[in-house]
VEXRONU-397952 format. One line per 3 residues: number of its first residue (from 1); their letters; for each residue x, y, z of C-alpha. Coordinates in steps of 0.1 Angstrom, whole numbers, plus 5000, padded with zeros to 4 digits. Example, Ala and Ser with C-alpha at 12.3 -4.5 7.8 and 13.67 -1.06 7.14 Angstrom:
! VEXRONU-397952
1	as	5123 4955 5078  5137 4989 5071 .
! end
This chain:
! VEXRONU-397952
1	mfi	5000 5000 5000  5013 5035 4992  5002 5071 4986 .
4	rlv	5016 5094 4960  5009 5128 4944  4999 5128 4907 .
7	ssa	4995 5166 4902  5030 5176 4910  5062 5166 4927 .
10	pqw	5059 5168 4966  5081 5199 4968  5061 5218 4943 .
13	vsg	5025 5218 4955  5006 5251 4951  4973 5265 4961 .
16	gda	4967 5243 4991  4955 5212 4972  4968 5182 4953 .
19	rve	4955 5152 4934  4965 5121 4951  4964 5083 4945 .
22	vwa	4963 5056 4971  4972 5021 4959  4956 4994 4980 .
25	ppg	4936 4963 4976  4899 4971 4968  4887 4954 5000 .
28	lhd	4906 4980 5021  4893 5011 5004  4864 5016 5028 .
31	nle	4887 5013 5058  4913 5039 5048  4914 5076 5060 .
34	iwi	4934 5106 5048  4951 5128 5074  4968 5162 5069 .
37	ngr	4992 5174 5095  4978 5151 5122  4941 5158 5115 .
40	kts	4916 5136 5097  4900 5149 5066  4866 5137 5054 .
43	qpl	4873 5145 5017  4863 5115 4997  4885 5096 4972 .
46	vsr	4870 5077 4943  4877 5039 4942  4891 5029 4908 .
49	glr	4903 4993 4908  4935 4990 4928  4936 5027 4936 .
52	leg	4917 5055 4953  4920 5089 4936  4909 5124 4943 .
55	vis	4918 5160 4951  4927 5168 4987  4928 5203 5000 .
58	gfi	4937 5220 5033  4975 5222 5031  4991 5251 5048 .
61	dge	5019 5272 5032  5052 5255 5039  5058 5219 5051 .
64	nkl	5029 5194 5054  5025 5158 5062  5000 5138 5042 .
67	evr	4991 5103 5056  4969 5074 5047  4958 5056 5079 .
70	fah	4937 5026 5086  4902 5032 5101  4902 5049 5135 .
73	glv	4935 5065 5127  4956 5043 5148  4980 5028 5122 .
76	vad	4998 5048 5095  5000 5028 5063  5020 5054 5043 .
79	sir	5029 5091 5043  5043 5119 5022  5060 5151 5032 .
82	ltn	5052 5179 5009  5057 5216 5005  5028 5239 4996 .
85	hpi	5032 5273 4980  5006 5301 4976  4988 5301 4943 .
88	qgp	5002 5336 4937  5037 5321 4939  5066 5321 4939 .
91	mfs	5079 5286 4944  5115 5289 4932  5117 5320 4909 .
94	gph	5126 5344 4937  5109 5375 4951  5079 5389 4931 .
97	qhp	5086 5416 4906  5072 5450 4915  5058 5472 4901 .
100	fvc	5035 5447 4883  5008 5460 4860  4974 5441 4860 .
103	ttn	4958 5433 4826  4927 5415 4838  4907 5440 4816 .
106	qff	4914 5414 4788  4884 5396 4804  4866 5428 4813 .
109	lqp	4874 5424 4850  4892 5444 4876  4917 5425 4898 .
112	kid	4909 5417 4934  4919 5442 4961  4947 5428 4982 .
115	sdt	4960 5461 4997  4943 5492 5011  4973 5514 5003 .
118	ppg	4997 5519 4974  5018 5507 4957  4996 5487 4934 .
121	yav	4972 5487 4906  4943 5510 4913  4909 5492 4916 .
124	vga	4880 5516 4910  4848 5513 4930  4812 5519 4920 .
127	ggt	4814 5556 4925  4845 5560 4903  4868 5564 4933 .
130	iag	4897 5541 4941  4885 5513 4963  4919 5497 4969 .
133	ysr	4949 5483 4952  4960 5450 4937  4996 5438 4938 .
136	dcs	4990 5402 4928  4964 5409 4900  4942 5380 4911 .
139	idt	4907 5373 4898  4882 5347 4908  4882 5316 4886 .
142	fvs	4853 5315 4862  4841 5290 4835  4824 5301 4803 .
145	yly	4810 5281 4773  4817 5290 4738  4808 5276 4704 .
148	wat	4825 5278 4670  4800 5295 4647  4795 5292 4609 .
151	dnt	4811 5326 4605  4844 5312 4619  4842 5331 4652 .
154	wkv	4838 5320 4688  4805 5330 4703  4792 5328 4739 .
157	lpp	4768 5299 4743  4735 5312 4757  4723 5293 4787 .
160	gqt	4695 5268 4782  4697 5268 4744  4691 5234 4728 .
163	ala	4699 5243 4692  4716 5272 4674  4714 5276 4637 .
166	dmt	4750 5289 4634  4766 5262 4656  4791 5240 4638 .
169	qvt	4799 5204 4646  4831 5184 4648  4838 5147 4642 .
172	lad	4861 5131 4668  4887 5104 4662  4864 5077 4675 .
175	grt	4837 5087 4649  4814 5107 4672  4800 5139 4657 .
178	vdf	4793 5165 4684  4785 5201 4687  4816 5223 4686 .
181	ivr	4812 5236 4722  4841 5244 4744  4844 5248 4782 .
184	rev	4869 5275 4790  4882 5280 4825  4900 5313 4833 .
187	gti	4918 5324 4864  4951 5335 4878  4981 5314 4887 .
190	nrf	5015 5327 4898  5000 5362 4892  4995 5354 4855 .
193	lys	4962 5348 4836  4956 5312 4826  4931 5295 4803 .
196	fam	4921 5258 4801  4899 5248 4772  4884 5215 4760 .
199	lap	4853 5202 4742  4823 5199 4764  4788 5184 4759 .
202	rgd	4757 5207 4761  4745 5210 4797  4779 5205 4813 .
205	dpa	4782 5213 4850  4811 5237 4856  4815 5224 4892 .
208	hpd	4817 5188 4879  4831 5189 4844  4822 5162 4819 .
211	tsl	4855 5151 4802  4839 5125 4780  4848 5144 4748 .
214	wns	4884 5150 4758  4909 5126 4741  4930 5128 4773 .
217	rln	4958 5146 4755  4970 5180 4767  4985 5207 4745 .
220	yyf	5005 5233 4764  5007 5263 4742  5037 5287 4745 .
223	qgg	5035 5321 4727  5065 5339 4714  5076 5376 4712 .
226	vav	5100 5397 4732  5091 5417 4763  5108 5428 4795 .
229	ghs	5082 5421 4822  5064 5441 4849  5031 5432 4834 .
232	qga	5006 5404 4838  5004 5401 4800  4977 5386 4779 .
235	vhg	4963 5352 4772  4969 5345 4735  4942 5336 4710 .
238	rsl	4957 5302 4704  4945 5293 4738  4914 5285 4718 .
241	die	4931 5269 4688  4903 5253 4668  4926 5228 4651 .
244	mlk	4937 5214 4685  4902 5215 4700  4885 5198 4670 .
247	rgy	4911 5170 4674  4899 5165 4710  4929 5180 4728 .
250	aia	4926 5201 4759  4947 5234 4757  4965 5250 4786 .
253	hts	4981 5284 4783  4991 5313 4806  5001 5348 4800 .
256	gnn	5033 5339 4820  5042 5314 4792  5041 5341 4766 .
259	tnt	5075 5357 4759  5057 5388 4748  5049 5392 4785 .
262	hyn	5084 5385 4799  5115 5366 4791  5124 5352 4825 .
265	lql	5121 5316 4816  5127 5304 4851  5095 5322 4861 .
268	ade	5079 5308 4830  5089 5272 4840  5075 5278 4874 .
271	tam	5042 5290 4860  5039 5261 4836  5044 5237 4865 .
274	mak	5018 5254 4886  4993 5255 4857  4997 5219 4848 .
277	erf	4992 5210 4885  4960 5230 4885  4948 5213 4852 .
280	ier	4954 5178 4867  4936 5187 4899  4906 5199 4878 .
283	ygv	4905 5174 4850  4928 5145 4858  4961 5132 4845 .
286	psy	4965 5136 4807  4978 5106 4787  5006 5130 4775 .
289	tvg	5014 5167 4774  5028 5181 4742  5042 5216 4739 .
292	lga	5035 5238 4709  5048 5273 4702  5069 5294 4678 .
295	sgg	5100 5315 4683  5101 5324 4720  5075 5297 4724 .
298	aia	5099 5272 4709  5127 5283 4732  5104 5280 4762 .
301	qyi	5098 5243 4753  5135 5235 4752  5142 5252 4785 .
304	laq	5112 5237 4803  5120 5202 4790  5156 5205 4800 .
307	nhp	5150 5220 4835  5119 5202 4846  5115 5168 4830 .
310	gil	5080 5154 4832  5060 5186 4826  5062 5180 4788 .
313	daa	5062 5146 4773  5067 5158 4738  5077 5190 4720 .
316	lpv	5067 5208 4688  5089 5239 4686  5084 5261 4655 .
319	qsy	5109 5287 4642  5132 5279 4671  5163 5292 4686 .
322	pdm	5184 5274 4712  5178 5300 4739  5174 5337 4743 .
325	vsq	5207 5345 4759  5226 5331 4729  5205 5350 4705 .
328	vts	5212 5383 4723  5249 5378 4717  5248 5381 4679 .
331	vgd	5218 5405 4679  5239 5430 4699  5264 5429 4670 .
334	cel	5238 5439 4644  5237 5476 4649  5274 5479 4656 .
337	leh	5281 5465 4622  5253 5483 4604  5265 5516 4619 .
340	ymd	5300 5508 4608  5289 5502 4572  5264 5531 4571 .
343	vtd	5285 5558 4589  5321 5549 4599  5329 5533 4565 .
346	rnn	5304 5552 4544  5330 5559 4517  5333 5522 4509 .
349	vrw	5312 5513 4479  5313 5476 4489  5284 5481 4514 .
352	sda	5261 5496 4487  5254 5460 4477  5232 5448 4505 .
355	knr	5243 5412 4498  5279 5422 4508  5267 5431 4542 .
358	tll	5262 5394 4549  5301 5392 4549  5300 5409 4583 .
361	vgl	5266 5402 4599  5264 5366 4586  5227 5369 4583 .
364	nae	5210 5371 4550  5205 5403 4531  5182 5411 4501 .
367	pav	5184 5442 4478  5147 5438 4472  5137 5441 4508 .
370	idp	5137 5478 4514  5153 5495 4544  5127 5520 4554 .
373	msa	5154 5544 4566  5171 5545 4532  5147 5573 4522 .
376	vkp	5155 5593 4552  5193 5590 4553  5199 5613 4523 .
379	lig	5176 5640 4538  5200 5643 4567  5231 5643 4546 .
382	lng	5239 5606 4550  5245 5597 4514  5280 5582 4510 .
385	psm	5290 5555 4486  5281 5528 4511  5244 5536 4512 .
388	ttg	5220 5509 4501  5182 5506 4498  5183 5469 4506 .
391	ste	5181 5453 4540  5199 5427 4560  5181 5406 4586 .
394	cvr	5196 5430 4612  5177 5459 4598  5145 5442 4586 .
397	swr	5140 5420 4617  5162 5429 4647  5162 5467 4647 .
400	glf	5152 5480 4681  5152 5447 4698  5187 5450 4713 .
403	plv	5178 5483 4730  5147 5466 4743  5169 5440 4759 .
406	mnp	5197 5463 4771  5187 5499 4774  5170 5507 4808 .
409	wfg	5152 5537 4794  5135 5520 4764  5108 5496 4775 .
412	raa	5073 5501 4787  5043 5482 4801  5008 5484 4787 .
415	nsd	4980 5495 4810  5005 5511 4834  4986 5544 4838 .
418	syv	4965 5527 4866  4995 5518 4887  4999 5539 4918 .
421	phs	5023 5556 4922  5030 5559 4885  5065 5571 4893 .
424	dil	5074 5535 4902  5066 5525 4866  5088 5553 4853 .
427	aiq	5117 5543 4875  5118 5507 4861  5150 5496 4844 .
430	wth	5134 5483 4812  5158 5455 4802  5157 5418 4799 .
433	fdd	5185 5416 4825  5166 5436 4850  5134 5416 4843 .
436	arn	5154 5385 4854  5175 5403 4881  5166 5374 4905 .
439	iyg	5188 5353 4882  5215 5377 4869  5220 5397 4901 .
442	vga	5226 5434 4905  5259 5451 4904  5274 5477 4927 .
445	dgy	5260 5504 4903  5224 5493 4911  5219 5479 4876 .
448	arh	5212 5443 4867  5243 5424 4855  5244 5414 4819 .
451	twd	5260 5388 4797  5268 5408 4765  5305 5408 4757 .
454	nvg	5326 5414 4725  5361 5416 4739  5384 5398 4715 .
457	vqy	5358 5392 4688  5374 5395 4654  5344 5406 4632 .
460	glk	5346 5395 4596  5375 5371 4602  5362 5343 4580 .
463	smk	5353 5367 4552  5388 5381 4553  5404 5347 4553 .
466	agh	5382 5337 4523  5393 5369 4504  5358 5384 4504 .
469	itp	5370 5415 4523  5405 5429 4523  5429 5427 4553 .
472	aef	5428 5465 4554  5390 5464 4557  5392 5437 4584 .
475	idl	5417 5458 4605  5397 5491 4601  5364 5473 4610 .
478	nfk	5377 5459 4642  5396 5490 4652  5365 5512 4649 .
481	vgg	5334 5490 4654  5334 5494 4692  5308 5481 4716 .
484	wkq	5279 5492 4739  5279 5514 4769  5271 5498 4802 .
487	pkd	5233 5501 4810  5239 5527 4837  5255 5550 4811 .
490	mvq	5228 5546 4784  5203 5573 4773  5169 5572 4757 .
493	egf	5167 5562 4720  5161 5585 4690  5143 5582 4657 .
496	plf	5128 5558 4646  5130 5537 4678  5114 5561 4703 .
499	pgi	5077 5568 4697  5067 5604 4690  5096 5614 4669 .
502	tpa	5085 5619 4633  5107 5617 4601  5102 5655 4597 .
505	mav	5115 5661 4632  5145 5640 4624  5152 5658 4592 .
508	anp	5149 5692 4610  5173 5679 4637  5196 5652 4624 .
511	alf	5208 5645 4659  5175 5628 4665  5181 5603 4637 .
514	dpw	5196 5572 4653  5183 5539 4640  5215 5522 4651 .
517	srr	5213 5534 4687  5247 5551 4681  5242 5573 4711 .
520	nmt	5247 5542 4733  5278 5528 4715  5314 5531 4726 .
523	lvp	5329 5545 4695  5364 5558 4687  5373 5582 4716 .
526	aeg	5400 5601 4697  5419 5599 4664  5443 5570 4664 .
529	mpa	5426 5552 4693  5406 5520 4690  5369 5520 4699 .
532	prt	5364 5503 4733  5348 5469 4735  5322 5458 4760 .
535	egn	5328 5434 4789  5299 5412 4802  5296 5402 4837 .
538	lda	5310 5367 4845  5286 5362 4874  5256 5370 4851 .
541	mra	5269 5344 4826  5274 5318 4852  5239 5325 4866 .
544	ayt	5224 5320 4831  5240 5285 4831  5231 5275 4866 .
547	sgl	5195 5287 4863  5190 5268 4831  5184 5298 4809 .
550	vfs	5211 5284 4786  5200 5254 4765  5226 5227 4771 .
553	glm	5213 5203 4746  5195 5181 4771  5162 5173 4753 .
556	pvp	5147 5142 4769  5114 5141 4749  5105 5133 4713 .
559	tid	5108 5165 4693  5097 5177 4659  5114 5211 4652 .
562	srp	5097 5227 4622  5100 5260 4604  5090 5278 4572 .
565	yle	5121 5288 4553  5120 5326 4555  5155 5336 4546 .
568	rdv	5144 5354 4514  5122 5376 4535  5153 5383 4558 .
571	nmh	5130 5372 4586  5144 5370 4621  5138 5332 4623 .
574	nah	5170 5323 4605  5172 5287 4594  5206 5278 4608 .
577	qaf	5192 5278 4644  5177 5244 4639  5211 5230 4634 .
580	air	5226 5250 4663  5201 5232 4685  5208 5198 4670 .
583	qrv	5246 5203 4675  5240 5211 4712  5218 5179 4715 .
586	lkr	5245 5158 4698  5272 5172 4721  5251 5167 4753 .
589	mgt	5233 5135 4745  5255 5118 4719  5225 5113 4696 .
592	sdh	5197 5133 4680  5177 5104 4667  5147 5116 4687 .
595	fvi	5151 5152 4673  5135 5157 4639  5140 5188 4617 .
598	wft	5114 5198 4591  5117 5228 4567  5089 5241 4545 .
601	dak	5097 5265 4516  5079 5298 4515  5074 5325 4489 .
604	pgt	5085 5359 4500  5057 5381 4511  5031 5352 4513 .
607	lpv	5018 5332 4542  5038 5300 4544  5022 5265 4547 .
610	dks	5019 5256 4584  5031 5221 4591  5024 5224 4629 .
613	yva	4992 5204 4628  5008 5177 4606  5035 5175 4633 .
616	vdv	5007 5173 4660  4993 5142 4643  5027 5126 4637 .
619	maq	5036 5132 4673  5003 5115 4684  5014 5083 4666 .
622	wma	5049 5086 4680  5034 5088 4716  5010 5059 4709 .
625	nir	5040 5038 4698  5059 5047 4730  5030 5037 4751 .
628	ahp	5026 5005 4733  5063 4996 4732  5080 5015 4761 .
631	flg	5110 4991 4761  5120 5004 4726  5126 5039 4739 .
634	iar	5119 5072 4720  5140 5068 4688  5130 5033 4679 .
637	nrp	5093 5041 4683  5094 5069 4657  5066 5065 4631 .
640	vaa	5077 5067 4594  5069 5104 4591  5089 5114 4622 .
643	vds	5121 5118 4602  5142 5147 4589  5123 5162 4559 .
646	cfd	5118 5192 4537  5087 5204 4518  5080 5227 4489 .
649	vng	5059 5259 4490  5027 5239 4487  5036 5216 4516 .
652	nli	5045 5187 4494  5074 5165 4504  5107 5171 4486 .
655	asg	5128 5146 4505  5130 5128 4538  5153 5104 4555 .
658	pdv	5184 5104 4578  5207 5119 4551  5187 5149 4538 .
661	wng	5206 5174 4559  5240 5159 4553  5268 5185 4549 .
664	ild	5257 5209 4577  5271 5192 4608  5293 5168 4591 .
667	eka	5317 5166 4561  5295 5144 4540  5282 5153 4505 .
670	kgi	5253 5178 4508  5219 5162 4512  5188 5170 4491 .
673	ctl	5174 5194 4517  5207 5210 4524  5210 5219 4488 .
676	afp	5174 5231 4485  5176 5254 4516  5208 5274 4518 .
679	lfs	5218 5284 4553  5233 5317 4565  5251 5322 4598 .
682	ssr	5256 5351 4623  5282 5377 4630  5299 5355 4657 .
685	iva	5301 5325 4633  5318 5348 4607  5341 5358 4636 .
688	gap	5351 5322 4641  5326 5310 4668  5310 5276 4665 .
691	leg	5277 5272 4647  5259 5262 4679  5267 5295 4696 .
694	giy	5267 5296 4734  5300 5314 4738  5293 5343 4761 .
697	kca	5329 5351 4771  5354 5337 4747  5388 5325 4759 .
700	lks	5415 5348 4747  5449 5343 4731  5475 5369 4724 .
703	vda	5478 5384 4689  5513 5369 4687  5498 5334 4694 .
706	alt	5472 5341 4667  5499 5350 4642  5517 5317 4647 .
709	dgt	5487 5293 4650  5472 5300 4616  5443 5322 4627 .
712	yep	5449 5347 4599  5461 5324 4571  5465 5328 4542 .
715	wap	5470 5364 4552  5505 5372 4566  5501 5406 4584 .
718	dpv	5530 5431 4580  5545 5449 4610  5521 5479 4607 .
721	svd	5491 5455 4606  5504 5436 4636  5507 5468 4656 .
724	klk	5472 5478 4647  5458 5444 4657  5476 5447 4691 .
727	qtf	5461 5481 4696  5427 5468 4688  5430 5437 4710 .
730	pqg	5452 5445 4739  5437 5416 4759  5440 5392 4730 .
733	vcd	5416 5377 4705  5390 5350 4708  5402 5314 4709 .
736	ysr	5372 5294 4700  5390 5261 4703  5386 5265 4741 .
739	pdq	5353 5264 4761  5332 5294 4770  5348 5313 4799 .
742	grp	5314 5323 4812  5305 5287 4820  5306 5279 4857 .
! end
């Protein structure tokens, strides 16, 4: 006989309740009692064969003892020690962030008052005066019923209706055709809004939900985007994804698992754990939980699966990156290099061909994708030979995002006018690093520590070695490119990044024109002196590793990583990232047989074919195989379609099999998909870093060592060039043959 929790691990109980199982012979079921902290509880458990199951409440915050005793409480049969945390959190993510702006108005609700005095979100009473303040942004849980109408919208199901002319129906996998009605539960967990949705029969009782239309599978949806916290955020529309619901899946989603709310993925992991616990308490244990989400929502799946095995049983990342911290490294190079080409080296006609800019940034560039600033630059006198109307991915996709991550003055929170005192909002350091200051820590200057570092980085190295840029250009670039000011020294952005500054204002006052964030760069301080580079904080880097913000390559669940091929659109979701992830998985796990990569071609400017739901169905078969043959493991249970593949613009298969991506991570002849989908790289890869990224602080070697070990071959620098290199890199240059010095 034994008792166990099924809704969470014992140390991660939240909200004062948990779903439990007691395994015991059926004949003993009527003679067992549940005790909490030495007191008997009369809450019933349901007998199901060899087990009793149900939700038990009454845990206090902190340590608890849960026991199963024989009748009359004299003999303890089994017990568990568990730790309960408040439903508002936190469990392990550290102190709550304040200020924190409530966004419950998404559901036309005000948050519950939890303080009579500021600071907090102002809750307005019936007379229009402030009735109190909310710091945790809580709402009472509510259930609503919606139906999918013939006009392809969700509508509220009127109570007591037996038939509606515009109600659609859906046919389930078992052949049943039912009304397309969805039960939706909404509330707050860990201060974020959550939504649970699943098919429900007409007449369902919200207090005792009927799960007979649920296929027992749970889709946990992760939304992408980039934001820097201090907001409750919004529940995304795909929390009511019709394709998942019509397949019979339940959908769980929270605003805390939306990287357009925040990018503290430790906090996101915690929120997902608490939300899944709540789902299990309410509806039971799913047969499996599959993640789905793109961009930041893909990163979130990798980080959650790595750090907290068991929350996800399968993953469907779309348009993925390995992690956010790695991406910030090369994104921070973008404007440094664009500024160099636009301004510092503006007399160099090489940069007038947008394609040549790839030689430095690594990312794709297209002359046909117009840089919107190209029309403004001549109006302020910036019209040198290097000007181009084309765009790199840096300009088209990443402009403004590095200031959002790094500049304390730049961010903002929606709905913040109702936060009292509003001066608290204005005083926020709006950066990713401050948003996750519980992880990165705070320096002596009062600002969050950051990981961004370019000391020793030799921009354009591979392009110079290949003869695509000259040694003189390579030397000049690295001497003058510079770095970024520390956050404490940054100032507010200019045009076009900061709202309210018009093109006409920038033309009248060219000092306002600053698409590169030049005002926050460390440029050449004086003639003949190199532009200073930026040092990241080693403690911050090590915290990124130890907290799990860095994806190490540990991916313990079946994964289909899919993406539309958007390189011709110079879209930010660059295709080489899939193989950066695979390389990390290979290095950490020794195999990537459970990690599938799909590419689908896309026409520029058109909506690409979405293979996500094909992946959902393939994963369903994969999971069924695993349940049927657990002894075979993940890789040997793959269905035929769960294999590396590429598809054309119509979604038709081009090729599939274990060799289609040959030539990317190995020296084999290029596979069919490798040839069909050319990959680009990044500024750091061009500088000599490995494809998988993840080097936050490169090991350094002296310029003399680089001269003798072949770093610059076939170029043989003359004495003047050597002297310039030593001025540029007084601490040495990056040695990418050695591990990241930021690793603990």
